[in-house]
Every structure is written in C-alpha cells, then in structure tokens.
PASEBA-1860 file (N, C-alpha, C; in nm, 3 decimals):
! residues 233
1> MKNNEARN> 3.809/1.031/-1.559/3.853/0.972/-1.678/4.037/0.996/-1.724 ~ 4.140/0.975/-1.699/4.238/1.098/-1.729/4.324/0.942/-1.843 ~ 4.439/1.063/-1.912/4.524/0.972/-2.022/4.585/0.849/-1.967 ~ 4.644/0.907/-1.864/4.700/0.777/-1.763/4.655/0.702/-1.737 ~ 4.479/0.701/-1.770/4.350/0.644/-1.637/4.286/0.545/-1.808 ~ 4.288/0.660/-1.892/4.294/0.582/-1.995/4.367/0.426/-2.087 ~ 4.462/0.459/-2.063/4.601/0.345/-2.198/4.563/0.268/-1.997 ~ 4.558/0.291/-1.909/4.548/0.161/-1.825/4.460/0.057/-1.799
9> YFEESGLK> 4.289/0.111/-1.876/4.221/0.095/-1.901/4.198/0.003/-2.028 ~ 4.320/0.008/-2.115/4.300/-0.056/-2.209/4.348/-0.176/-2.205 ~ 4.429/-0.146/-2.103/4.591/-0.265/-2.080/4.461/-0.351/-1.964 ~ 4.411/-0.373/-1.887/4.344/-0.388/-1.774/4.197/-0.460/-1.813 ~ 4.136/-0.416/-1.942/4.009/-0.466/-2.030/4.084/-0.613/-2.112 ~ 4.253/-0.683/-2.079/4.296/-0.748/-2.140/4.355/-0.680/-2.319 ~ 4.329/-0.608/-2.323/4.310/-0.648/-2.517/4.491/-0.553/-2.503 ~ 4.505/-0.590/-2.622/4.621/-0.558/-2.717/4.582/-0.534/-2.876
17> YSDVSKTD> 4.735/-0.468/-2.890/4.756/-0.420/-3.047/4.707/-0.533/-3.121 ~ 4.704/-0.638/-3.131/4.634/-0.739/-3.200/4.536/-0.773/-3.207 ~ 4.532/-0.734/-3.103/4.319/-0.761/-3.081/4.195/-0.629/-3.172 ~ 4.311/-0.509/-3.231/4.250/-0.448/-3.322/4.270/-0.422/-3.470 ~ 4.201/-0.453/-3.514/4.167/-0.433/-3.667/4.113/-0.287/-3.743 ~ 4.162/-0.261/-3.878/4.093/-0.252/-3.936/3.953/-0.132/-3.904 ~ 3.901/-0.267/-3.872/3.704/-0.217/-3.897/3.766/-0.166/-3.718 ~ 3.770/-0.268/-3.668/3.766/-0.141/-3.575/3.868/-0.006/-3.519
25> IENLICHL> 3.922/-0.043/-3.568/3.937/0.181/-3.580/3.799/0.228/-3.613 ~ 3.727/0.245/-3.763/3.664/0.300/-3.814/3.569/0.293/-3.707 ~ 3.517/0.207/-3.611/3.479/0.154/-3.529/3.530/0.298/-3.406 ~ 3.592/0.333/-3.414/3.660/0.427/-3.263/3.627/0.568/-3.365 ~ 3.669/0.531/-3.469/3.647/0.665/-3.544/3.469/0.699/-3.510 ~ 3.398/0.651/-3.555/3.255/0.633/-3.535/3.207/0.711/-3.371 ~ 3.278/0.618/-3.293/3.231/0.620/-3.148/3.315/0.815/-3.054 ~ 3.367/0.878/-3.113/3.483/0.987/-3.160/3.387/1.107/-3.205
33> KRSYEDYL> 3.299/1.064/-3.369/3.222/1.159/-3.396/3.104/1.181/-3.278 ~ 3.013/1.058/-3.252/2.900/1.080/-3.149/2.966/1.176/-3.047 ~ 3.087/1.125/-2.940/3.168/1.244/-2.830/3.166/1.323/-2.897 ~ 3.199/1.404/-3.034/3.253/1.528/-3.057/3.038/1.599/-3.033 ~ 3.000/1.530/-3.063/2.852/1.584/-3.156/2.752/1.580/-3.038 ~ 2.794/1.487/-2.871/2.764/1.505/-2.783/2.773/1.632/-2.676 ~ 2.946/1.668/-2.680/3.054/1.763/-2.630/3.012/1.920/-2.717 ~ 2.969/1.935/-2.874/2.947/2.017/-2.871/2.760/2.114/-2.797
41> LDGGKHAK> 2.671/1.962/-2.771/2.544/2.012/-2.766/2.571/2.048/-2.552 ~ 2.631/1.946/-2.470/2.642/2.045/-2.395/2.769/2.057/-2.385 ~ 2.847/2.120/-2.362/2.990/2.123/-2.329/2.967/2.294/-2.367 ~ 2.852/2.335/-2.346/2.872/2.494/-2.375/2.977/2.596/-2.418 ~ 2.950/2.697/-2.415/3.043/2.749/-2.543/3.158/2.777/-2.556 ~ 3.274/2.669/-2.510/3.379/2.699/-2.493/3.396/2.570/-2.598 ~ 3.323/2.446/-2.654/3.305/2.372/-2.748/3.224/2.438/-2.806 ~ 3.130/2.512/-2.846/3.091/2.552/-2.970/3.206/2.668/-3.056
49> EMGMKVCD> 3.311/2.677/-2.975/3.363/2.797/-2.965/3.508/2.661/-3.057 ~ 3.549/2.620/-3.004/3.686/2.463/-3.024/3.633/2.462/-3.153 ~ 3.492/2.408/-3.140/3.446/2.333/-3.276/3.546/2.209/-3.342 ~ 3.502/2.103/-3.270/3.602/2.011/-3.304/3.585/1.946/-3.356 ~ 3.585/1.855/-3.488/3.550/1.706/-3.526/3.644/1.619/-3.593 ~ 3.603/1.521/-3.589/3.731/1.399/-3.598/3.737/1.429/-3.750 ~ 3.836/1.367/-3.818/3.876/1.352/-3.949/3.837/1.217/-3.965 ~ 3.800/1.198/-4.100/3.852/1.043/-4.173/3.979/1.016/-4.166
57> IRKMDSKF> 4.018/0.916/-4.183/4.139/0.813/-4.185/4.227/0.849/-4.338 ~ 4.285/0.807/-4.340/4.355/0.844/-4.447/4.448/0.730/-4.477 ~ 4.441/0.615/-4.555/4.523/0.550/-4.569/4.688/0.572/-4.553 ~ 4.676/0.645/-4.535/4.909/0.736/-4.504/4.906/0.638/-4.289 ~ 4.744/0.725/-4.283/4.739/0.685/-4.123/4.793/0.597/-4.013 ~ 4.785/0.524/-4.064/4.732/0.363/-4.028/4.776/0.216/-4.113 ~ 4.830/0.106/-3.980/4.953/0.017/-4.124/4.882/-0.086/-3.997 ~ 4.851/-0.168/-4.128/4.875/-0.334/-4.024/4.838/-0.490/-4.006
65> DKNGKLLH> 4.943/-0.605/-4.019/4.997/-0.609/-3.985/4.943/-0.721/-4.159 ~ 4.987/-0.841/-4.177/4.944/-0.974/-4.285/4.805/-0.993/-4.291 ~ 4.805/-0.988/-4.141/4.659/-1.115/-4.045/4.623/-1.009/-4.018 ~ 4.603/-0.828/-4.052/4.443/-0.733/-4.057/4.499/-0.729/-3.892 ~ 4.623/-0.720/-3.854/4.625/-0.669/-3.690/4.727/-0.561/-3.694 ~ 4.645/-0.514/-3.610/4.760/-0.328/-3.574/4.824/-0.357/-3.528 ~ 4.930/-0.236/-3.596/5.123/-0.180/-3.602/5.066/-0.071/-3.519 ~ 4.996/0.025/-3.656/4.992/0.185/-3.555/4.859/0.228/-3.699
73> AFIHVDGS> 4.866/0.351/-3.586/4.700/0.414/-3.603/4.747/0.537/-3.598 ~ 4.669/0.663/-3.629/4.710/0.793/-3.605/4.562/0.874/-3.684 ~ 4.483/0.886/-3.554/4.369/0.949/-3.552/4.350/1.071/-3.537 ~ 4.269/1.171/-3.605/4.350/1.315/-3.582/4.136/1.405/-3.563 ~ 4.183/1.552/-3.541/4.048/1.590/-3.504/4.091/1.702/-3.570 ~ 3.973/1.844/-3.661/4.016/1.978/-3.685/3.938/2.038/-3.595 ~ 3.944/2.173/-3.564/3.842/2.257/-3.509/3.886/2.403/-3.557 ~ 3.792/2.476/-3.500/3.788/2.582/-3.600/3.909/2.685/-3.578
81> YFHRRECI> 4.001/2.658/-3.576/4.135/2.733/-3.603/4.214/2.660/-3.576 ~ 4.204/2.506/-3.664/4.322/2.421/-3.708/4.270/2.295/-3.739 ~ 4.431/2.243/-3.749/4.379/2.133/-3.875/4.525/1.972/-3.841 ~ 4.387/1.912/-3.832/4.436/1.800/-3.778/4.525/1.775/-3.685 ~ 4.502/1.817/-3.604/4.585/1.783/-3.476/4.517/1.603/-3.410 ~ 4.613/1.596/-3.316/4.707/1.428/-3.256/4.485/1.449/-3.164 ~ 4.403/1.323/-3.218/4.283/1.326/-3.078/4.323/1.190/-3.059 ~ 4.447/1.093/-3.144/4.419/0.968/-3.004/4.529/0.884/-3.155
89> SFNSDGFI> 4.659/0.806/-3.086/4.751/0.771/-3.213/4.759/0.651/-3.127 ~ 4.836/0.554/-3.159/4.850/0.408/-3.171/4.980/0.436/-3.218 ~ 5.114/0.464/-3.088/5.211/0.435/-3.143/5.255/0.350/-3.156 ~ 5.385/0.279/-3.238/5.398/0.158/-3.307/5.493/0.079/-3.205 ~ 5.539/0.168/-3.078/5.604/0.162/-2.913/5.441/0.046/-2.846 ~ 5.375/0.136/-2.906/5.260/0.044/-2.771/5.221/0.177/-2.763 ~ 5.285/0.289/-2.689/5.210/0.398/-2.644/5.125/0.431/-2.763 ~ 4.981/0.458/-2.630/4.847/0.523/-2.667/4.818/0.665/-2.609
97> GFAGWAGT> 4.843/0.798/-2.723/4.848/0.930/-2.680/4.673/0.979/-2.732 ~ 4.623/1.065/-2.628/4.561/1.130/-2.646/4.560/1.281/-2.610 ~ 4.518/1.362/-2.749/4.546/1.494/-2.789/4.633/1.588/-2.657 ~ 4.706/1.544/-2.706/4.880/1.591/-2.640/4.853/1.772/-2.615 ~ 4.836/1.829/-2.746/4.831/1.940/-2.705/4.734/1.952/-2.699 ~ 4.586/1.911/-2.627/4.500/1.977/-2.570/4.472/1.969/-2.401 ~ 4.395/2.029/-2.333/4.350/2.041/-2.176/4.204/1.945/-2.164 ~ 4.181/1.957/-2.018/4.137/1.827/-1.998/4.032/1.886/-2.063
105> SNTDPVIK> 3.939/2.012/-2.056/3.820/2.008/-2.104/3.805/1.953/-2.271 ~ 3.906/1.972/-2.375/3.860/1.984/-2.463/3.940/1.810/-2.533 ~ 4.008/1.685/-2.350/4.053/1.604/-2.431/3.865/1.481/-2.369 ~ 3.856/1.565/-2.265/3.657/1.480/-2.223/3.621/1.441/-2.371 ~ 3.571/1.414/-2.437/3.507/1.328/-2.548/3.588/1.273/-2.640 ~ 3.693/1.278/-2.633/3.859/1.172/-2.645/3.934/1.020/-2.536 ~ 3.820/1.121/-2.475/3.873/0.976/-2.319/3.724/0.890/-2.354 ~ 3.612/1.009/-2.274/3.453/0.888/-2.328/3.499/0.744/-2.446
113> AFKRWCDT> 3.486/0.845/-2.520/3.516/0.776/-2.678/3.563/0.664/-2.683 ~ 3.673/0.621/-2.571/3.849/0.566/-2.617/3.743/0.443/-2.506 ~ 3.670/0.472/-2.402/3.617/0.361/-2.309/3.515/0.275/-2.371 ~ 3.474/0.441/-2.373/3.318/0.327/-2.515/3.413/0.160/-2.600 ~ 3.501/0.234/-2.627/3.506/0.137/-2.751/3.610/0.031/-2.655 ~ 3.681/0.069/-2.613/3.734/-0.062/-2.506/3.663/-0.180/-2.506 ~ 3.546/-0.126/-2.445/3.466/-0.196/-2.372/3.393/-0.292/-2.483 ~ 3.282/-0.231/-2.568/3.275/-0.336/-2.737/3.366/-0.404/-2.763
121> LRSRVPGM> 3.483/-0.402/-2.766/3.643/-0.493/-2.753/3.656/-0.593/-2.638 ~ 3.632/-0.536/-2.500/3.700/-0.592/-2.441/3.582/-0.768/-2.457 ~ 3.518/-0.793/-2.436/3.472/-0.930/-2.478/3.458/-1.010/-2.620 ~ 3.539/-0.967/-2.663/3.627/-1.035/-2.771/3.741/-1.141/-2.692 ~ 3.827/-1.042/-2.671/3.979/-1.127/-2.643/3.993/-1.263/-2.579 ~ 4.044/-1.328/-2.680/4.086/-1.465/-2.666/4.091/-1.561/-2.557 ~ 4.001/-1.701/-2.483/4.020/-1.696/-2.337/3.982/-1.658/-2.220 ~ 3.913/-1.563/-2.294/3.823/-1.491/-2.145/3.732/-1.564/-2.068
129> KIEQGQIW> 3.681/-1.591/-1.991/3.668/-1.668/-1.889/3.574/-1.604/-1.784 ~ 3.481/-1.714/-1.751/3.406/-1.646/-1.611/3.482/-1.748/-1.544 ~ 3.560/-1.742/-1.325/3.548/-1.876/-1.265/3.543/-1.807/-1.159 ~ 3.539/-1.875/-1.062/3.492/-1.773/-0.882/3.583/-1.745/-0.817 ~ 3.558/-1.580/-0.736/3.661/-1.521/-0.691/3.691/-1.420/-0.825 ~ 3.705/-1.397/-0.950/3.624/-1.296/-1.014/3.610/-1.188/-0.960 ~ 3.598/-1.048/-0.987/3.580/-0.955/-1.032/3.560/-0.813/-1.125 ~ 3.397/-0.857/-1.179/3.424/-0.776/-1.252/3.366/-0.656/-1.248
137> QVVTDDFW> 3.354/-0.545/-1.365/3.329/-0.364/-1.320/3.179/-0.364/-1.469 ~ 3.057/-0.403/-1.435/2.934/-0.303/-1.534/2.969/-0.225/-1.606 ~ 2.960/-0.260/-1.758/3.048/-0.151/-1.831/2.915/-0.089/-1.908 ~ 2.821/-0.101/-1.886/2.684/-0.107/-2.026/2.580/-0.156/-1.958 ~ 2.449/-0.017/-2.003/2.332/-0.006/-1.922/2.225/-0.092/-1.953 ~ 2.257/-0.249/-1.967/2.212/-0.314/-1.988/2.229/-0.410/-1.945 ~ 2.270/-0.476/-1.765/2.336/-0.593/-1.749/2.231/-0.589/-1.649 ~ 2.100/-0.704/-1.712/2.049/-0.752/-1.615/2.032/-0.922/-1.565
145> STGEGHRI> 1.960/-0.903/-1.412/1.984/-1.011/-1.315/1.932/-1.079/-1.291 ~ 1.890/-1.138/-1.173/1.798/-1.229/-1.168/1.784/-1.224/-0.984 ~ 1.727/-1.237/-0.943/1.742/-1.345/-0.759/1.662/-1.370/-0.679 ~ 1.681/-1.457/-0.589/1.603/-1.510/-0.489/1.502/-1.427/-0.415 ~ 1.584/-1.332/-0.373/1.519/-1.203/-0.315/1.420/-1.107/-0.408 ~ 1.400/-1.130/-0.494/1.361/-1.078/-0.573/1.226/-1.164/-0.660 ~ 1.085/-1.118/-0.618/1.008/-1.243/-0.676/0.921/-1.138/-0.723 ~ 0.795/-1.149/-0.842/0.666/-1.136/-0.841/0.607/-1.259/-0.915
153> KNRNAKIL> 0.509/-1.274/-0.868/0.393/-1.404/-0.934/0.494/-1.487/-0.879 ~ 0.532/-1.584/-0.798/0.633/-1.716/-0.784/0.769/-1.692/-0.879 ~ 0.792/-1.538/-0.969/0.886/-1.602/-1.020/1.030/-1.466/-0.993 ~ 1.110/-1.484/-1.083/1.255/-1.435/-0.990/1.206/-1.310/-1.081 ~ 1.241/-1.205/-1.021/1.219/-1.097/-1.143/1.333/-1.051/-1.134 ~ 1.361/-0.923/-1.310/1.459/-0.920/-1.328/1.534/-0.791/-1.274 ~ 1.645/-0.805/-1.244/1.692/-0.692/-1.175/1.830/-0.633/-1.234 ~ 1.823/-0.456/-1.291/1.905/-0.438/-1.368/2.000/-0.374/-1.269
161> LERDEYIE> 2.156/-0.392/-1.336/2.226/-0.279/-1.246/2.264/-0.232/-1.356 ~ 2.386/-0.103/-1.183/2.375/-0.003/-1.263/2.529/-0.013/-1.288 ~ 2.558/0.050/-1.430/2.682/0.116/-1.501/2.828/0.122/-1.367 ~ 2.911/0.119/-1.417/2.979/0.080/-1.268/3.025/0.013/-1.172 ~ 2.899/-0.013/-1.154/2.904/-0.182/-1.026/3.029/-0.265/-1.046 ~ 3.072/-0.343/-0.937/3.110/-0.455/-0.934/2.995/-0.503/-0.823 ~ 3.122/-0.644/-0.950/3.051/-0.783/-0.887/3.107/-0.889/-0.842 ~ 3.082/-1.011/-0.757/3.233/-1.075/-0.793/3.186/-1.246/-0.741
169> IRYPYEWH> 3.212/-1.311/-0.884/3.091/-1.410/-0.876/3.155/-1.528/-0.758 ~ 3.097/-1.634/-0.733/3.066/-1.704/-0.656/3.055/-1.791/-0.698 ~ 2.917/-1.864/-0.700/2.892/-2.005/-0.741/2.923/-2.012/-0.894 ~ 2.919/-2.117/-0.945/2.957/-2.166/-1.014/2.773/-2.279/-1.130 ~ 2.684/-2.165/-1.097/2.536/-2.249/-1.124/2.463/-2.091/-1.187 ~ 2.491/-2.142/-1.338/2.466/-1.966/-1.418/2.477/-1.851/-1.328 ~ 2.611/-1.833/-1.350/2.679/-1.771/-1.219/2.634/-1.650/-1.117 ~ 2.650/-1.710/-1.010/2.639/-1.669/-0.893/2.698/-1.558/-0.844
177> FRTIDNEY> 2.623/-1.474/-0.839/2.759/-1.366/-0.792/2.705/-1.291/-0.641 ~ 2.783/-1.178/-0.601/2.691/-1.037/-0.525/2.761/-0.929/-0.533 ~ 2.699/-0.814/-0.475/2.802/-0.703/-0.493/2.770/-0.621/-0.376 ~ 2.817/-0.509/-0.457/2.870/-0.459/-0.403/2.787/-0.416/-0.184 ~ 2.609/-0.421/-0.230/2.575/-0.419/-0.088/2.534/-0.571/-0.133 ~ 2.593/-0.671/-0.094/2.620/-0.789/-0.017/2.411/-0.845/-0.057 ~ 2.402/-0.843/-0.178/2.294/-0.888/-0.277/2.397/-1.025/-0.398 ~ 2.309/-1.150/-0.321/2.356/-1.208/-0.411/2.201/-1.288/-0.534
185> LHAYPLDI> 2.269/-1.233/-0.657/2.227/-1.239/-0.791/2.267/-1.339/-0.897 ~ 2.225/-1.353/-0.982/2.284/-1.513/-1.085/2.271/-1.442/-1.214 ~ 2.348/-1.405/-1.300/2.318/-1.451/-1.520/2.353/-1.496/-1.539 ~ 2.352/-1.525/-1.690/2.393/-1.631/-1.754/2.550/-1.586/-1.806 ~ 2.655/-1.657/-1.819/2.812/-1.618/-1.904/2.828/-1.500/-1.977 ~ 2.729/-1.559/-2.054/2.762/-1.459/-2.186/2.665/-1.370/-2.145 ~ 2.588/-1.333/-2.081/2.526/-1.181/-2.023/2.671/-1.117/-1.965 ~ 2.680/-1.199/-1.888/2.830/-1.096/-1.795/2.972/-1.078/-1.929
193> LKNCRLIG> 2.990/-1.152/-1.964/3.124/-1.133/-2.092/3.040/-1.021/-2.168 ~ 2.905/-1.021/-2.141/2.816/-0.884/-2.304/2.846/-0.723/-2.153 ~ 2.873/-0.720/-2.078/2.802/-0.616/-2.028/2.897/-0.614/-1.931 ~ 3.029/-0.676/-1.918/3.088/-0.650/-1.764/3.204/-0.644/-1.866 ~ 3.320/-0.587/-1.768/3.465/-0.595/-1.751/3.530/-0.734/-1.672 ~ 3.647/-0.802/-1.716/3.717/-0.844/-1.557/3.844/-0.757/-1.489 ~ 3.784/-0.718/-1.357/3.900/-0.690/-1.286/3.989/-0.689/-1.251 ~ 4.059/-0.858/-1.197/4.105/-0.891/-1.118/4.008/-1.108/-1.079
201> KIKDDVSF> 4.149/-1.094/-0.973/4.086/-1.141/-0.883/4.125/-1.147/-0.753 ~ 4.030/-1.250/-0.675/4.124/-1.211/-0.541/4.206/-1.307/-0.524 ~ 4.244/-1.270/-0.393/4.362/-1.370/-0.345/4.344/-1.521/-0.277 ~ 4.408/-1.643/-0.302/4.383/-1.726/-0.202/4.361/-1.710/-0.138 ~ 4.497/-1.641/-0.051/4.469/-1.612/0.042/4.363/-1.594/0.153 ~ 4.228/-1.462/0.078/4.150/-1.412/0.117/3.994/-1.504/0.066 ~ 4.058/-1.498/-0.035/3.959/-1.635/-0.155/3.905/-1.725/-0.054 ~ 4.010/-1.789/-0.017/3.978/-1.914/0.090/3.898/-1.911/0.243
209> GNKHSLLQ> 3.769/-1.925/0.234/3.639/-1.916/0.293/3.698/-1.705/0.431 ~ 3.678/-1.709/0.263/3.604/-1.574/0.199/3.543/-1.496/0.316 ~ 3.539/-1.417/0.385/3.435/-1.348/0.514/3.450/-1.219/0.512 ~ 3.497/-1.140/0.365/3.558/-1.012/0.377/3.472/-0.916/0.293 ~ 3.474/-0.829/0.338/3.283/-0.793/0.200/3.401/-0.771/0.060 ~ 3.240/-0.700/0.009/3.291/-0.706/-0.146/3.371/-0.567/-0.201 ~ 3.341/-0.493/-0.066/3.397/-0.314/-0.074/3.494/-0.356/-0.023 ~ 3.538/-0.366/0.160/3.677/-0.431/0.141/3.780/-0.489/0.016
217> IINDKLYI> 3.756/-0.586/-0.031/3.808/-0.699/-0.104/3.815/-0.558/-0.237 ~ 3.758/-0.406/-0.288/3.795/-0.384/-0.370/3.892/-0.261/-0.289 ~ 3.852/-0.175/-0.162/3.966/-0.064/-0.122/4.075/-0.083/-0.033 ~ 4.083/-0.222/-0.044/4.193/-0.269/0.047/4.339/-0.404/-0.038 ~ 4.262/-0.352/-0.143/4.325/-0.413/-0.331/4.367/-0.553/-0.259 ~ 4.252/-0.656/-0.260/4.251/-0.788/-0.191/4.208/-0.912/-0.287 ~ 4.304/-0.870/-0.392/4.243/-0.916/-0.590/4.411/-0.875/-0.661 ~ 4.417/-0.953/-0.727/4.510/-0.895/-0.832/4.478/-0.919/-0.906
225> PVWEVKAG> 4.526/-0.756/-1.011/4.455/-0.649/-1.128/4.501/-0.768/-1.209 ~ 4.388/-0.771/-1.276/4.343/-0.850/-1.390/4.542/-0.893/-1.512 ~ 4.663/-0.783/-1.537/4.701/-0.774/-1.642/4.786/-0.818/-1.536 ~ 4.818/-0.857/-1.409/4.902/-0.966/-1.358/4.846/-1.073/-1.334 ~ 4.690/-1.155/-1.323/4.650/-1.302/-1.347/4.751/-1.345/-1.480 ~ 4.667/-1.230/-1.581/4.712/-1.267/-1.750/4.931/-1.337/-1.737 ~ 4.990/-1.234/-1.633/5.118/-1.212/-1.683/5.147/-1.333/-1.629 ~ 5.133/-1.378/-1.512/5.170/-1.492/-1.349/5.092/-1.627/-1.529
233> D> 4.927/-1.639/-1.568/4.949/-1.790/-1.625/5.078/-1.828/-1.746
END
C-alpha cells in the first residue's frame, strides 16, 4: 500500500477527523511502535542502520476541539542520524502525510500501522449498518462464520475467513453472505462490523436479479464505493 492508497483507505473506511480523539492518536502511536519493532526485526540490514523509533507526542504537536475531536496532529520519528522527522501528519486542511522524506522501504512500517489503526476505528463510525447488496472486506484474522455446507456431527462448523477476503451481503437472517468462491455463509451483524470494513454497495441495476459473480462485480467495479454512497445519502 502506497501513501495515496493509505489516504484513500482512511476515507473509504468512512473515517473523518471528527472520529479521532486524543486517545485514538495515542493508540496510533502504539501501533507505530509495534510496527517499527517488527521492521527492526524483519527489515534486514537497512532497518537496523536506520534504527527508527516513534517519538512521544508533545502537547504542542496536536490540537483538538472543545468536544475532543481532532483538528491536527503531528507524529514524529527518530532515526540513527536524524531527530523528529515526519512520521504521520494530520494537517488542518485534511491532508494526511506519511514520512514525506522517506522512500518506500522506510514508509512501509508507517503505512502498515496506519492501516491497522484505521481498522480499529472503522467499526465505531456512526450510522454504520449492514444492508443487502453491500460489499465488505475482512480486515482481521478472527472473522468466523458458519454455513450449511460445513457440518460436524449435524452441527454447522465454524469457518475462518481470511484477511482481505470480500463478502457480499445477500439475505437479512443473521446476515447471510457469499464469498468470492461463491460459498454462502452467515455471521452475526456485530461480528461483521467488528471484523470487516465496508467497501461499497452493488449498483441497483446489477443488484436486481443479481446473476454476476462477486469476483466480476469487484473486477468490473459494478458497485458504488462507500464514500460515494455516503455522499449521496
């Protein structure tokens, strides 16, 4: 995932600055610390030479409105030969910056942490609800579902869906959905909200008597992205 894609991910997850509190920024820093630690272990010689660590945020680095919602915040990183360079910046004009000084390898741990953080915020977005025709994407490693075709001792077996898998909401009975492989499964609404992010909603002319595969709908973009759905409400 590149910088522009990360900015789009924030928007596509239905998030706005008004969804972000001081505690959320502190949680983002925790994600960044973990991500830099992983990079140091797995990033080879270059990662060790860079020696990057996220800085503690100072009072002057962030500002929130009277309701505690984010106005701007600047998170910095130290390295072996530099001090307090940009890590993630939430600018007052709405632009989110990611280590503008860095190349792809040094930006990767920042983007990974930011994506995980977005996933933790996503399920709290006000008004987020499950509806027929929606497309969701699994964003955790703990999304369990059940299906009639998977039974053990006459009981439906639990099925773990993989991260990044897409599902399409089909019928409103503790929600039934289908996967890319055209399996029909179901899960509790809370589990979908907790473990998936909304991608968009299938276009009305496609949804009526829907005979397209989910793979075709995604590849041919036969759906309205979530930010356009929200704008049209």
